[in-house]
Every structure is written in structure tokens, then in C-alpha cells.
N, C-alpha and C positions, 0 to 999 in steps of 0.2 A: 535614790531619786535620780541622780545623775546617770546611772547605768540605764534606768528606764527611759530617760530622754534620748540617750544614744540609740537604743533599740528602736524607738519611734522614728528618729531621724533616718536610721538605716532602712526601715520599712518604707518610709516616704521616698527616699532616694531610689530604692529598688522599683517601687511602683511607678515613679516618674520615668525611670529608665525603660521599663517594659512598655509603657504607653508611647514613649518616643520611638522605640524600635518598631512597634506595630504601625504607628502613623507613617513612619519613614518607609516601611515595607509596602504599605497600601499606596502611598504616593508613587513609589517606583513602579509598582504593578500597573497603576493607572496611566503612567506616562510611557510604557513600553509601546513601540509601534505595533499596531494591529493590522492584520492582513485584510485587505478588501476583497470580498467575493467577486470574482469576474464571471460574467454570464454571457459576454458577447464574443468570446473567442470561439474558434472552430477547430475541432479535432477530427482528422481524417485517418482512417485505418487503411494502410496500403495493402493489407492482406485480406481484405473483406471478401474477395471471391475465392480465396484458397481454402482447402480443407487440410488442416495441419494433421500430422500423424503422431501417434503416441510413441514415446521412446526415442524421438529424434530431436536434436537441438534445432530450434527455430529462431531465426532472426525476426523478432516481433518489432515492426516499424510503425510509428505514428507520425503524422504531419500536423503541425500546429500553426494556425494563422490568427492574427488579431482581427478586430472588428472591421478593418479596412481591407482585409484579404492579404495583408503582408505577412511573410513568414516571421514567426517569433523564434529567434535563434539563441537567446541567452537565458533560457529558463531551466529550472530544475524539475525533472519529471520522474515520477515513480508510480508504480501500479501494484495492486494486489490481484493475483490471478486465482480464481476459484471456480469450482464446478458446483452448481446448486445440487444439493442432495448429498454431497460429500465434503469433507474438510481437507483443503489443500493449503490455502493461505500462503501462496508463493509470492513473496515480496521481492520486487525487482526495481532497481534504479536504472533509468535510461541514460544512454550516452548521447551527447549532441553530435550529429553527423554534419549536416550543412543545410542551409536554406530552410530551416524550420523542421527538418527531419530528425527524429530521435529513434533510438534503437536499443533493444535489450535482447538477451538470449534466454530462452526458456525451454524446458522440456516438459511436455504434458504427459501425465501418467495414465489417464483413463479417457476413453472416448466420450463424446457427448457435447452438449452445449456448455461452453465456458463463458465466464465474464471477467473482464479486466476493469477494475475500479481504479481510475486514473486520477492523480493529483498533480497539478502543475503549479509551481511557484515562481514568480518573477517580480522583483522590485515591489514587494508588499501587496501583490495581487495573487490570489489563489483561484484556480480553476479546477472544477471537478467534472468528470464525465465517466460514462460506462460504455463498454463495448462488448457486444455479444458475438461469439464466433463458434464455429464447430470444429471438433477434433475427431478424427477417425482412427481406426485401428483397434487393437485389443489392449487389455490392461497390461501396462508395461511392467516387466520384472523390476524388482527393487534396484538392481544394478543399473537400470536404464532410466531412472527417474531423476528429476531435478533435485540437487542436494538440499534445496530450500523447501521442498514439497513435504508437507506434514501428513500426507495421505498414508494410511496403513490399512491393512486388510481386517483389522480387528474392530474398526468403526462400523456402525450400521451403514449398510450400502443400499442404494436404490435397487429396485427389482431387476432392472436391465443389467446392472453390473453384477448382481448376485447370480443371475442366470449365466452370464459370461464366465464368471469365476468358477462356477460348478462345471463348466465344459472344458476348463483348462486342466491338463494333467498336473498332479501335485508337484512333480519335479521341475516344472516350468515356472512356478510361482516364485 
């Protein structure tokens, strides 16, 4: 009988401990600071009039301003570069230059219209934006691609890239 009572007490103690841990975890999760979505900032692309070339290192620059037009200088900026129709997923972190200017280096592997999906974080505020831009040239050889580029020739390719690939001699791929 005494052994049975000890087992019941142990089960009650374990149950209470688990409930305490769950409630504590929930409380901690609810009290973590949450990021506020920022919609009033402005992101300007300094290379909007440029045609970037495949296989070349590009200094990709963005300028960030707050709702009053003042430069935002102490933010963390990152972007994912991709080309619709192919998989690249080039993730880059930007360096702060000065006066709201941020920069990262990227090498584009295929021509066409690309998109940069930008995320900026500063003091609990998060800003998202997208930038479309064009890249010219030919499909870059593997040795001339960004190390973070997930593009490969075995993935399904859009018709324009398939045609270009078929026109490139095999030894240049």
C-alpha cells in the first residue's frame, strides 16, 4: 500500500512539473519582443537604370529612408536574389556604407529579369520590399557563378534559357 502511494505521489509530482514547464515556456514565448511590420520606409535601388552582366561581381546597392526622408543608418539588411522560372536562392547580407546606403556583392548566373526580396530589421521594426531588375549576358559557367547560387543545369529551365543552353558548345558549360 505504501509503495502504491509513493507511485501516485511520483506521478502527481511529474505531472505538476510538466504543467509548470509548459506554462513557463508559454509565458516566455508570449513575452518575447515581437517585431513590428514597418510600411512607411522607402527603399531605393541605385542600380535601377543598369543592366547587370552575368558572371561578373556586382556591387548591389540599396538606399533606405524612414517616413520623414531621413537615411536609416543602423539597420540589418538582407536579401534573397532569384530569377523567376529558375531556382537560385542567393542569400546575401548587406554591409552598411554610410548615409542610409547598404551594399552587397553578388554574381548573377543567367540573364533575364531577377527579383531581390529584401528584409530590413531595426530596433524591433521589420520592413519588406521587392526589387525587379534585368541581367544581360549568357549563362555563366559554373566557375563564374556566385558561390551561394543554387542554380544548376539539371533543373527544369524556362524556354529562353533552354534555347540558349542548346546554342552553347558543350566544353563551355
